[in-house]
N, CA, C, O and CB atoms as a CASP TS submission, in Angstrom:
PFRMAT TS
TARGET T0000
AUTHOR 0000-0000-0000
METHOD Language model
MODEL 1
PARENT N/A
ATOM      1  N   MET     1       8.198  15.254   0.567  1.00  0.00           N
ATOM      2  CA  MET     1       8.384  14.350   1.679  1.00  0.00           C
ATOM      3  C   MET     1       9.874  14.237   1.962  1.00  0.00           C
ATOM      4  O   MET     1      10.686  14.079   1.050  1.00  0.00           O
ATOM      5  CB  MET     1       7.759  12.962   1.383  1.00  0.00           C
ATOM      6  N   ARG     2      10.210  14.318   3.208  1.00  0.00           N
ATOM      7  CA  ARG     2      11.627  14.203   3.555  1.00  0.00           C
ATOM      8  C   ARG     2      12.024  12.735   3.632  1.00  0.00           C
ATOM      9  O   ARG     2      11.205  11.868   3.936  1.00  0.00           O
ATOM     10  CB  ARG     2      11.926  14.915   4.897  1.00  0.00           C
ATOM     11  N   ARG     3      13.279  12.479   3.354  1.00  0.00           N
ATOM     12  CA  ARG     3      13.800  11.111   3.400  1.00  0.00           C
ATOM     13  C   ARG     3      14.081  10.718   4.841  1.00  0.00           C
ATOM     14  O   ARG     3      14.856  11.376   5.535  1.00  0.00           O
ATOM     15  CB  ARG     3      15.083  10.977   2.542  1.00  0.00           C
ATOM     16  N   VAL     4      13.458   9.661   5.278  1.00  0.00           N
ATOM     17  CA  VAL     4      13.710   9.108   6.602  1.00  0.00           C
ATOM     18  C   VAL     4      13.687   7.602   6.490  1.00  0.00           C
ATOM     19  O   VAL     4      13.171   7.043   5.523  1.00  0.00           O
ATOM     20  CB  VAL     4      12.668   9.610   7.644  1.00  0.00           C
ATOM     21  N   ASP     5      14.246   6.957   7.481  1.00  0.00           N
ATOM     22  CA  ASP     5      14.141   5.508   7.532  1.00  0.00           C
ATOM     23  C   ASP     5      12.736   5.156   7.992  1.00  0.00           C
ATOM     24  O   ASP     5      12.293   5.599   9.051  1.00  0.00           O
ATOM     25  CB  ASP     5      15.219   4.889   8.478  1.00  0.00           C
ATOM     26  N   VAL     6      12.045   4.367   7.202  1.00  0.00           N
ATOM     27  CA  VAL     6      10.705   3.953   7.577  1.00  0.00           C
ATOM     28  C   VAL     6      10.702   2.451   7.824  1.00  0.00           C
ATOM     29  O   VAL     6      11.542   1.723   7.294  1.00  0.00           O
ATOM     30  CB  VAL     6       9.676   4.337   6.483  1.00  0.00           C
ATOM     31  N   GLN     7       9.772   2.003   8.617  1.00  0.00           N
ATOM     32  CA  GLN     7       9.658   0.583   8.901  1.00  0.00           C
ATOM     33  C   GLN     7       8.557   0.015   8.016  1.00  0.00           C
ATOM     34  O   GLN     7       7.375   0.300   8.214  1.00  0.00           O
ATOM     35  CB  GLN     7       9.363   0.324  10.416  1.00  0.00           C
ATOM     36  N   TRP     8       8.956  -0.785   7.043  1.00  0.00           N
ATOM     37  CA  TRP     8       8.021  -1.400   6.111  1.00  0.00           C
ATOM     38  C   TRP     8       7.397  -2.618   6.757  1.00  0.00           C
ATOM     39  O   TRP     8       8.071  -3.385   7.444  1.00  0.00           O
ATOM     40  CB  TRP     8       8.720  -1.782   4.793  1.00  0.00           C
ATOM     41  N   ARG     9       6.093  -2.793   6.531  1.00  0.00           N
ATOM     42  CA  ARG     9       5.360  -3.954   7.039  1.00  0.00           C
ATOM     43  C   ARG     9       4.779  -4.705   5.861  1.00  0.00           C
ATOM     44  O   ARG     9       4.233  -4.118   4.927  1.00  0.00           O
ATOM     45  CB  ARG     9       4.237  -3.533   8.036  1.00  0.00           C
ATOM     46  N   LYS    10       4.912  -6.019   5.929  1.00  0.00           N
ATOM     47  CA  LYS    10       4.412  -6.875   4.864  1.00  0.00           C
ATOM     48  C   LYS    10       3.084  -7.486   5.314  1.00  0.00           C
ATOM     49  O   LYS    10       2.915  -7.847   6.479  1.00  0.00           O
ATOM     50  CB  LYS    10       5.449  -7.986   4.500  1.00  0.00           C
ATOM     51  N   SER    11       2.158  -7.594   4.381  1.00  0.00           N
ATOM     52  CA  SER    11       0.883  -8.210   4.674  1.00  0.00           C
ATOM     53  C   SER    11       1.072  -9.660   5.094  1.00  0.00           C
ATOM     54  O   SER    11       1.892 -10.375   4.518  1.00  0.00           O
ATOM     55  CB  SER    11      -0.040  -8.120   3.468  1.00  0.00           C
ATOM     56  N   SER    12       0.320 -10.094   6.090  1.00  0.00           N
ATOM     57  CA  SER    12       0.391 -11.492   6.517  1.00  0.00           C
ATOM     58  C   SER    12      -0.113 -12.421   5.429  1.00  0.00           C
ATOM     59  O   SER    12       0.228 -13.604   5.426  1.00  0.00           O
ATOM     60  CB  SER    12      -0.413 -11.703   7.798  1.00  0.00           C
ATOM     61  N   PHE    13      -0.920 -11.912   4.503  1.00  0.00           N
ATOM     62  CA  PHE    13      -1.392 -12.713   3.379  1.00  0.00           C
ATOM     63  C   PHE    13      -0.270 -12.972   2.376  1.00  0.00           C
ATOM     64  O   PHE    13      -0.407 -13.849   1.523  1.00  0.00           O
ATOM     65  CB  PHE    13      -2.565 -12.017   2.690  1.00  0.00           C
ATOM     66  N   SER    14       0.812 -12.245   2.455  1.00  0.00           N
ATOM     67  CA  SER    14       1.919 -12.383   1.512  1.00  0.00           C
ATOM     68  C   SER    14       2.992 -13.356   1.993  1.00  0.00           C
ATOM     69  O   SER    14       3.924 -13.665   1.250  1.00  0.00           O
ATOM     70  CB  SER    14       2.542 -11.036   1.256  1.00  0.00           C
ATOM     71  N   GLU    15       2.873 -13.829   3.199  1.00  0.00           N
ATOM     72  CA  GLU    15       3.911 -14.675   3.787  1.00  0.00           C
ATOM     73  C   GLU    15       4.236 -15.905   2.952  1.00  0.00           C
ATOM     74  O   GLU    15       5.399 -16.297   2.862  1.00  0.00           O
ATOM     75  CB  GLU    15       3.493 -15.106   5.158  1.00  0.00           C
ATOM     76  N   ASP    16       3.229 -16.520   2.342  1.00  0.00           N
ATOM     77  CA  ASP    16       3.450 -17.746   1.591  1.00  0.00           C
ATOM     78  C   ASP    16       3.640 -17.508   0.098  1.00  0.00           C
ATOM     79  O   ASP    16       3.703 -18.463  -0.675  1.00  0.00           O
ATOM     80  CB  ASP    16       2.301 -18.681   1.806  1.00  0.00           C
ATOM     81  N   SER    17       3.731 -16.268  -0.311  1.00  0.00           N
ATOM     82  CA  SER    17       3.925 -15.980  -1.731  1.00  0.00           C
ATOM     83  C   SER    17       5.379 -16.221  -2.114  1.00  0.00           C
ATOM     84  O   SER    17       6.223 -16.470  -1.253  1.00  0.00           O
ATOM     85  CB  SER    17       3.512 -14.525  -2.060  1.00  0.00           C
ATOM     86  N   ASP    18       5.658 -16.146  -3.382  1.00  0.00           N
ATOM     87  CA  ASP    18       7.014 -16.376  -3.884  1.00  0.00           C
ATOM     88  C   ASP    18       7.880 -15.128  -3.759  1.00  0.00           C
ATOM     89  O   ASP    18       8.678 -14.835  -4.649  1.00  0.00           O
ATOM     90  CB  ASP    18       6.967 -16.830  -5.339  1.00  0.00           C
ATOM     91  N   GLY    19       7.731 -14.410  -2.687  1.00  0.00           N
ATOM     92  CA  GLY    19       8.525 -13.202  -2.484  1.00  0.00           C
ATOM     93  C   GLY    19       7.860 -11.957  -3.026  1.00  0.00           C
ATOM     94  O   GLY    19       8.367 -10.852  -2.832  1.00  0.00           O
ATOM     95  N   ASN    20       6.726 -12.114  -3.706  1.00  0.00           N
ATOM     96  CA  ASN    20       5.985 -10.967  -4.216  1.00  0.00           C
ATOM     97  C   ASN    20       4.961 -10.560  -3.180  1.00  0.00           C
ATOM     98  O   ASN    20       4.060 -11.330  -2.846  1.00  0.00           O
ATOM     99  CB  ASN    20       5.305 -11.288  -5.576  1.00  0.00           C
ATOM    100  N   CYS    21       5.101  -9.358  -2.678  1.00  0.00           N
ATOM    101  CA  CYS    21       4.157  -8.918  -1.665  1.00  0.00           C
ATOM    102  C   CYS    21       4.063  -7.405  -1.656  1.00  0.00           C
ATOM    103  O   CYS    21       4.934  -6.701  -2.166  1.00  0.00           O
ATOM    104  CB  CYS    21       4.565  -9.436  -0.286  1.00  0.00           C
ATOM    105  N   VAL    22       2.996  -6.932  -1.070  1.00  0.00           N
ATOM    106  CA  VAL    22       2.786  -5.505  -0.892  1.00  0.00           C
ATOM    107  C   VAL    22       3.260  -5.148   0.508  1.00  0.00           C
ATOM    108  O   VAL    22       2.976  -5.854   1.475  1.00  0.00           O
ATOM    109  CB  VAL    22       1.284  -5.108  -1.111  1.00  0.00           C
ATOM    110  N   GLU    23       3.984  -4.043   0.599  1.00  0.00           N
ATOM    111  CA  GLU    23       4.467  -3.565   1.891  1.00  0.00           C
ATOM    112  C   GLU    23       3.939  -2.155   2.110  1.00  0.00           C
ATOM    113  O   GLU    23       3.789  -1.391   1.157  1.00  0.00           O
ATOM    114  CB  GLU    23       6.029  -3.597   1.962  1.00  0.00           C
ATOM    115  N   VAL    24       3.659  -1.811   3.354  1.00  0.00           N
ATOM    116  CA  VAL    24       3.202  -0.464   3.689  1.00  0.00           C
ATOM    117  C   VAL    24       4.043   0.094   4.818  1.00  0.00           C
ATOM    118  O   VAL    24       4.618  -0.651   5.612  1.00  0.00           O
ATOM    119  CB  VAL    24       1.710  -0.464   4.077  1.00  0.00           C
ATOM    120  N   ALA    25       4.107   1.403   4.880  1.00  0.00           N
ATOM    121  CA  ALA    25       4.828   2.090   5.954  1.00  0.00           C
ATOM    122  C   ALA    25       4.146   3.426   6.210  1.00  0.00           C
ATOM    123  O   ALA    25       3.491   3.981   5.328  1.00  0.00           O
ATOM    124  CB  ALA    25       6.339   2.292   5.592  1.00  0.00           C
ATOM    125  N   LEU    26       4.306   3.927   7.408  1.00  0.00           N
ATOM    126  CA  LEU    26       3.808   5.249   7.756  1.00  0.00           C
ATOM    127  C   LEU    26       4.982   6.207   7.849  1.00  0.00           C
ATOM    128  O   LEU    26       6.026   5.871   8.408  1.00  0.00           O
ATOM    129  CB  LEU    26       3.013   5.217   9.085  1.00  0.00           C
ATOM    130  N   CYS    27       4.808   7.392   7.303  1.00  0.00           N
ATOM    131  CA  CYS    27       5.829   8.432   7.366  1.00  0.00           C
ATOM    132  C   CYS    27       5.110   9.756   7.580  1.00  0.00           C
ATOM    133  O   CYS    27       4.488  10.296   6.664  1.00  0.00           O
ATOM    134  CB  CYS    27       6.717   8.460   6.062  1.00  0.00           C
ATOM    135  N   ASP    28       5.203  10.263   8.782  1.00  0.00           N
ATOM    136  CA  ASP    28       4.453  11.464   9.161  1.00  0.00           C
ATOM    137  C   ASP    28       2.967  11.197   8.920  1.00  0.00           C
ATOM    138  O   ASP    28       2.413  10.265   9.504  1.00  0.00           O
ATOM    139  CB  ASP    28       4.941  12.724   8.351  1.00  0.00           C
ATOM    140  N   ASP    29       2.313  11.988   8.080  1.00  0.00           N
ATOM    141  CA  ASP    29       0.886  11.800   7.803  1.00  0.00           C
ATOM    142  C   ASP    29       0.631  10.997   6.537  1.00  0.00           C
ATOM    143  O   ASP    29      -0.515  10.863   6.109  1.00  0.00           O
ATOM    144  CB  ASP    29       0.204  13.140   7.689  1.00  0.00           C
ATOM    145  N   ASP    30       1.677  10.465   5.938  1.00  0.00           N
ATOM    146  CA  ASP    30       1.548   9.736   4.680  1.00  0.00           C
ATOM    147  C   ASP    30       1.573   8.230   4.886  1.00  0.00           C
ATOM    148  O   ASP    30       2.194   7.723   5.820  1.00  0.00           O
ATOM    149  CB  ASP    30       2.653  10.140   3.731  1.00  0.00           C
ATOM    150  N   VAL    31       0.883   7.525   3.992  1.00  0.00           N
ATOM    151  CA  VAL    31       0.956   6.069   3.911  1.00  0.00           C
ATOM    152  C   VAL    31       1.752   5.757   2.653  1.00  0.00           C
ATOM    153  O   VAL    31       1.409   6.211   1.561  1.00  0.00           O
ATOM    154  CB  VAL    31      -0.486   5.396   3.883  1.00  0.00           C
ATOM    155  N   LEU    32       2.813   4.982   2.813  1.00  0.00           N
ATOM    156  CA  LEU    32       3.662   4.602   1.685  1.00  0.00           C
ATOM    157  C   LEU    32       3.361   3.154   1.327  1.00  0.00           C
ATOM    158  O   LEU    32       3.220   2.308   2.210  1.00  0.00           O
ATOM    159  CB  LEU    32       5.179   4.793   2.022  1.00  0.00           C
ATOM    160  N   ILE    33       3.262   2.869   0.042  1.00  0.00           N
ATOM    161  CA  ILE    33       2.941   1.527  -0.428  1.00  0.00           C
ATOM    162  C   ILE    33       3.939   1.161  -1.517  1.00  0.00           C
ATOM    163  O   ILE    33       4.234   1.973  -2.393  1.00  0.00           O
ATOM    164  CB  ILE    33       1.466   1.439  -0.956  1.00  0.00           C
ATOM    165  N   ARG    34       4.461  -0.064  -1.461  1.00  0.00           N
ATOM    166  CA  ARG    34       5.381  -0.529  -2.497  1.00  0.00           C
ATOM    167  C   ARG    34       5.224  -2.041  -2.676  1.00  0.00           C
ATOM    168  O   ARG    34       4.663  -2.731  -1.824  1.00  0.00           O
ATOM    169  CB  ARG    34       6.853  -0.167  -2.136  1.00  0.00           C
ATOM    170  N   GLU    35       5.726  -2.525  -3.789  1.00  0.00           N
ATOM    171  CA  GLU    35       5.782  -3.959  -4.033  1.00  0.00           C
ATOM    172  C   GLU    35       7.204  -4.405  -3.712  1.00  0.00           C
ATOM    173  O   GLU    35       8.165  -3.726  -4.074  1.00  0.00           O
ATOM    174  CB  GLU    35       5.376  -4.319  -5.519  1.00  0.00           C
ATOM    175  N   SER    36       7.341  -5.528  -3.044  1.00  0.00           N
ATOM    176  CA  SER    36       8.652  -5.940  -2.539  1.00  0.00           C
ATOM    177  C   SER    36       9.681  -6.139  -3.643  1.00  0.00           C
ATOM    178  O   SER    36      10.871  -5.927  -3.409  1.00  0.00           O
ATOM    179  CB  SER    36       8.517  -7.213  -1.750  1.00  0.00           C
ATOM    180  N   ASP    37       9.260  -6.540  -4.840  1.00  0.00           N
ATOM    181  CA  ASP    37      10.243  -6.754  -5.898  1.00  0.00           C
ATOM    182  C   ASP    37      10.577  -5.469  -6.660  1.00  0.00           C
ATOM    183  O   ASP    37      11.417  -5.491  -7.560  1.00  0.00           O
ATOM    184  CB  ASP    37       9.735  -7.801  -6.864  1.00  0.00           C
ATOM    185  N   GLU    38       9.932  -4.352  -6.312  1.00  0.00           N
ATOM    186  CA  GLU    38      10.238  -3.030  -6.869  1.00  0.00           C
ATOM    187  C   GLU    38      10.292  -2.009  -5.732  1.00  0.00           C
ATOM    188  O   GLU    38       9.467  -1.097  -5.700  1.00  0.00           O
ATOM    189  CB  GLU    38       9.174  -2.610  -7.941  1.00  0.00           C
ATOM    190  N   PRO    39      11.229  -2.134  -4.808  1.00  0.00           N
ATOM    191  CA  PRO    39      11.217  -1.291  -3.606  1.00  0.00           C
ATOM    192  C   PRO    39      11.434   0.196  -3.869  1.00  0.00           C
ATOM    193  O   PRO    39      11.149   1.019  -2.999  1.00  0.00           O
ATOM    194  CB  PRO    39      12.264  -1.766  -2.664  1.00  0.00           C
ATOM    195  N   GLY    40      11.924   0.551  -5.034  1.00  0.00           N
ATOM    196  CA  GLY    40      12.141   1.966  -5.324  1.00  0.00           C
ATOM    197  C   GLY    40      10.909   2.668  -5.848  1.00  0.00           C
ATOM    198  O   GLY    40      10.867   3.898  -5.882  1.00  0.00           O
ATOM    199  N   ALA    41       9.903   1.909  -6.257  1.00  0.00           N
ATOM    200  CA  ALA    41       8.653   2.486  -6.767  1.00  0.00           C
ATOM    201  C   ALA    41       7.659   2.559  -5.622  1.00  0.00           C
ATOM    202  O   ALA    41       7.078   1.547  -5.230  1.00  0.00           O
ATOM    203  CB  ALA    41       8.075   1.645  -7.956  1.00  0.00           C
ATOM    204  N   ILE    42       7.466   3.749  -5.090  1.00  0.00           N
ATOM    205  CA  ILE    42       6.641   3.933  -3.899  1.00  0.00           C
ATOM    206  C   ILE    42       5.450   4.832  -4.232  1.00  0.00           C
ATOM    207  O   ILE    42       5.608   5.906  -4.811  1.00  0.00           O
ATOM    208  CB  ILE    42       7.475   4.538  -2.738  1.00  0.00           C
ATOM    209  N   VAL    43       4.269   4.374  -3.857  1.00  0.00           N
ATOM    210  CA  VAL    43       3.053   5.163  -3.995  1.00  0.00           C
ATOM    211  C   VAL    43       2.800   5.814  -2.645  1.00  0.00           C
ATOM    212  O   VAL    43       2.867   5.152  -1.610  1.00  0.00           O
ATOM    213  CB  VAL    43       1.826   4.282  -4.458  1.00  0.00           C
ATOM    214  N   THR    44       2.511   7.101  -2.653  1.00  0.00           N
ATOM    215  CA  THR    44       2.247   7.839  -1.423  1.00  0.00           C
ATOM    216  C   THR    44       0.802   8.325  -1.426  1.00  0.00           C
ATOM    217  O   THR    44       0.321   8.863  -2.423  1.00  0.00           O
ATOM    218  CB  THR    44       3.227   9.031  -1.269  1.00  0.00           C
ATOM    219  N   THR    45       0.128   8.133  -0.320  1.00  0.00           N
ATOM    220  CA  THR    45      -1.248   8.590  -0.178  1.00  0.00           C
ATOM    221  C   THR    45      -1.479   8.971   1.282  1.00  0.00           C
ATOM    222  O   THR    45      -0.554   8.943   2.093  1.00  0.00           O
ATOM    223  CB  THR    45      -2.261   7.492  -0.643  1.00  0.00           C
ATOM    224  N   THR    46      -2.689   9.316   1.599  1.00  0.00           N
ATOM    225  CA  THR    46      -3.055   9.615   2.980  1.00  0.00           C
ATOM    226  C   THR    46      -3.908   8.472   3.520  1.00  0.00           C
ATOM    227  O   THR    46      -4.443   7.673   2.751  1.00  0.00           O
ATOM    228  CB  THR    46      -3.815  10.974   3.080  1.00  0.00           C
ATOM    229  N   SER    47      -4.031   8.398   4.811  1.00  0.00           N
ATOM    230  CA  SER    47      -4.875   7.365   5.431  1.00  0.00           C
ATOM    231  C   SER    47      -6.313   7.485   4.954  1.00  0.00           C
ATOM    232  O   SER    47      -6.958   6.478   4.662  1.00  0.00           O
ATOM    233  CB  SER    47      -4.820   7.468   6.965  1.00  0.00           C
ATOM    234  N   GLU    48      -6.815   8.702   4.875  1.00  0.00           N
ATOM    235  CA  GLU    48      -8.204   8.921   4.458  1.00  0.00           C
ATOM    236  C   GLU    48      -8.432   8.479   3.017  1.00  0.00           C
ATOM    237  O   GLU    48      -9.430   7.822   2.722  1.00  0.00           O
ATOM    238  CB  GLU    48      -8.580  10.395   4.615  1.00  0.00           C
ATOM    239  N   ARG    49      -7.534   8.828   2.133  1.00  0.00           N
ATOM    240  CA  ARG    49      -7.693   8.417   0.726  1.00  0.00           C
ATOM    241  C   ARG    49      -7.572   6.910   0.564  1.00  0.00           C
ATOM    242  O   ARG    49      -8.309   6.314  -0.221  1.00  0.00           O
ATOM    243  CB  ARG    49      -6.652   9.113  -0.155  1.00  0.00           C
ATOM    244  N   LEU    50      -6.656   6.287   1.293  1.00  0.00           N
ATOM    245  CA  LEU    50      -6.520   4.837   1.234  1.00  0.00           C
ATOM    246  C   LEU    50      -7.781   4.166   1.766  1.00  0.00           C
ATOM    247  O   LEU    50      -8.260   3.193   1.184  1.00  0.00           O
ATOM    248  CB  LEU    50      -5.288   4.376   2.031  1.00  0.00           C
ATOM    249  N   ARG    51      -8.311   4.672   2.853  1.00  0.00           N
ATOM    250  CA  ARG    51      -9.544   4.132   3.425  1.00  0.00           C
ATOM    251  C   ARG    51     -10.692   4.224   2.419  1.00  0.00           C
ATOM    252  O   ARG    51     -11.436   3.260   2.237  1.00  0.00           O
ATOM    253  CB  ARG    51      -9.909   4.881   4.722  1.00  0.00           C
ATOM    254  N   THR    52     -10.838   5.377   1.766  1.00  0.00           N
ATOM    255  CA  THR    52     -11.885   5.561   0.765  1.00  0.00           C
ATOM    256  C   THR    52     -11.719   4.582  -0.391  1.00  0.00           C
ATOM    257  O   THR    52     -12.701   4.003  -0.857  1.00  0.00           O
ATOM    258  CB  THR    52     -11.875   6.998   0.242  1.00  0.00           C
ATOM    259  N   PHE    53     -10.499   4.394  -0.854  1.00  0.00           N
ATOM    260  CA  PHE    53     -10.204   3.451  -1.933  1.00  0.00           C
ATOM    261  C   PHE    53     -10.588   2.027  -1.526  1.00  0.00           C
ATOM    262  O   PHE    53     -11.235   1.320  -2.298  1.00  0.00           O
ATOM    263  CB  PHE    53      -8.710   3.514  -2.310  1.00  0.00           C
ATOM    264  N   LEU    54     -10.197   1.598  -0.325  1.00  0.00           N
ATOM    265  CA  LEU    54     -10.496   0.245   0.140  1.00  0.00           C
ATOM    266  C   LEU    54     -11.993   0.022   0.328  1.00  0.00           C
ATOM    267  O   LEU    54     -12.503  -1.055   0.016  1.00  0.00           O
ATOM    268  CB  LEU    54      -9.767  -0.031   1.444  1.00  0.00           C
ATOM    269  N   VAL    55     -12.696   1.023   0.833  1.00  0.00           N
ATOM    270  CA  VAL    55     -14.150   0.919   0.968  1.00  0.00           C
ATOM    271  C   VAL    55     -14.784   0.755  -0.417  1.00  0.00           C
ATOM    272  O   VAL    55     -15.715  -0.032  -0.587  1.00  0.00           O
ATOM    273  CB  VAL    55     -14.731   2.174   1.693  1.00  0.00           C
ATOM    274  N   GLY    56     -14.278   1.498  -1.404  1.00  0.00           N
ATOM    275  CA  GLY    56     -14.784   1.370  -2.771  1.00  0.00           C
ATOM    276  C   GLY    56     -14.545  -0.013  -3.357  1.00  0.00           C
ATOM    277  O   GLY    56     -15.408  -0.556  -4.046  1.00  0.00           O
ATOM    278  N   ILE    57     -13.380  -0.583  -3.087  1.00  0.00           N
ATOM    279  CA  ILE    57     -13.088  -1.938  -3.567  1.00  0.00           C
ATOM    280  C   ILE    57     -14.054  -2.931  -2.935  1.00  0.00           C
ATOM    281  O   ILE    57     -14.629  -3.772  -3.628  1.00  0.00           O
ATOM    282  CB  ILE    57     -11.623  -2.334  -3.247  1.00  0.00           C
ATOM    283  N   ARG    58     -14.232  -2.836  -1.635  1.00  0.00           N
ATOM    284  CA  ARG    58     -15.138  -3.758  -0.943  1.00  0.00           C
ATOM    285  C   ARG    58     -16.578  -3.628  -1.424  1.00  0.00           C
ATOM    286  O   ARG    58     -17.329  -4.604  -1.422  1.00  0.00           O
ATOM    287  CB  ARG    58     -15.081  -3.517   0.554  1.00  0.00           C
ATOM    288  N   ALA    59     -16.958  -2.438  -1.831  1.00  0.00           N
ATOM    289  CA  ALA    59     -18.319  -2.200  -2.304  1.00  0.00           C
ATOM    290  C   ALA    59     -18.482  -2.576  -3.767  1.00  0.00           C
ATOM    291  O   ALA    59     -19.595  -2.541  -4.293  1.00  0.00           O
ATOM    292  CB  ALA    59     -18.697  -0.746  -2.101  1.00  0.00           C
ATOM    293  N   GLY    60     -17.390  -2.933  -4.431  1.00  0.00           N
ATOM    294  CA  GLY    60     -17.464  -3.318  -5.838  1.00  0.00           C
ATOM    295  C   GLY    60     -17.429  -2.141  -6.790  1.00  0.00           C
ATOM    296  O   GLY    60     -17.722  -2.298  -7.975  1.00  0.00           O
ATOM    297  N   ALA    61     -17.074  -0.964  -6.296  1.00  0.00           N
ATOM    298  CA  ALA    61     -17.081   0.230  -7.129  1.00  0.00           C
ATOM    299  C   ALA    61     -15.785   0.428  -7.907  1.00  0.00           C
ATOM    300  O   ALA    61     -15.715   1.310  -8.763  1.00  0.00           O
ATOM    301  CB  ALA    61     -17.340   1.432  -6.280  1.00  0.00           C
ATOM    302  N   VAL    62     -14.771  -0.364  -7.630  1.00  0.00           N
ATOM    303  CA  VAL    62     -13.474  -0.200  -8.289  1.00  0.00           C
ATOM    304  C   VAL    62     -13.187  -1.455  -9.119  1.00  0.00           C
ATOM    305  O   VAL    62     -13.374  -2.577  -8.650  1.00  0.00           O
ATOM    306  CB  VAL    62     -12.332   0.054  -7.240  1.00  0.00           C
ATOM    307  N   GLY    63     -12.736  -1.248 -10.342  1.00  0.00           N
ATOM    308  CA  GLY    63     -12.332  -2.358 -11.182  1.00  0.00           C
ATOM    309  C   GLY    63     -13.428  -2.950 -12.038  1.00  0.00           C
ATOM    310  O   GLY    63     -13.202  -3.936 -12.740  1.00  0.00           O
ATOM    311  N   HIS    64     -14.610  -2.368 -11.994  1.00  0.00           N
ATOM    312  CA  HIS    64     -15.720  -2.848 -12.815  1.00  0.00           C
ATOM    313  C   HIS    64     -16.121  -1.756 -13.777  1.00  0.00           C
ATOM    314  O   HIS    64     -16.281  -0.601 -13.384  1.00  0.00           O
ATOM    315  CB  HIS    64     -16.925  -3.279 -11.942  1.00  0.00           C
ATOM    316  N   SER    65     -16.283  -2.114 -15.028  1.00  0.00           N
ATOM    317  CA  SER    65     -16.759  -1.131 -15.995  1.00  0.00           C
ATOM    318  C   SER    65     -18.057  -1.642 -16.614  1.00  0.00           C
ATOM    319  O   SER    65     -18.295  -2.848 -16.670  1.00  0.00           O
ATOM    320  CB  SER    65     -15.684  -0.857 -17.096  1.00  0.00           C
ATOM    321  N   SER    66     -18.892  -0.719 -17.076  1.00  0.00           N
ATOM    322  CA  SER    66     -20.169  -1.141 -17.650  1.00  0.00           C
ATOM    323  C   SER    66     -20.111  -1.175 -19.144  1.00  0.00           C
ATOM    324  O   SER    66     -21.102  -1.510 -19.793  1.00  0.00           O
ATOM    325  CB  SER    66     -21.281  -0.231 -17.208  1.00  0.00           C
TER
END
């Protein structure tokens, strides 16, 4: 991924937090995700993979073990 200035967006649910929030940005075809108190640690994924992950969370398929 090439280095460019990206515009980070903070979740509206994070507005009232103590400065801890998740931020996302788009860069070409990638979705960048970081935590505001660790801005140098960036997770990169695609829109499709992020969508699949979020659908799994909503369905209860992520974070539960038997």
